Phi, psi and omega in degrees: 000149184289332182242094184277169173296320171304318182291317173310306181303322186299314187296310181298319179295322186277313175264345178274197177273326177202174179293334181266353177270084186278357187266349182298136179304318186292320184294314180300314180296319179292321175292320176301322176296319175301315185290313178311318187287325179288317179291326179290324169295325175301312187288335174299319182279329186235077189299324185268010181274089191290325182303312180291324178303312174304314177295323177295320181295325177289323178295318176297327179289317179299314177298323175290323175299317173300322176299315179293314178303312182294329183296315180287324185283309181205101196295325185286330173290320175305306185296325184289322185278327177295317187288326186287322180275347180077033178273161175221159183268000000 
């Protein structure tokens, strides 16, 4: 599988507070961004895979909700994660 336990731990260690803190918004946003990039590449090869397309749309929505939450909670953390991941609204 493309998203192993070690890879998840790496995301939460780099973007979250610690490797064990899987609930941090920054870590989840980084993980969702990785999964979105992977699914986007998959859909470029398999255009008629509608289940993956639906999953991609749901992931984008989840990431957007977390980014909105982070905007309301702490704008500086929001700006830092957007800059670090290279996201745009």
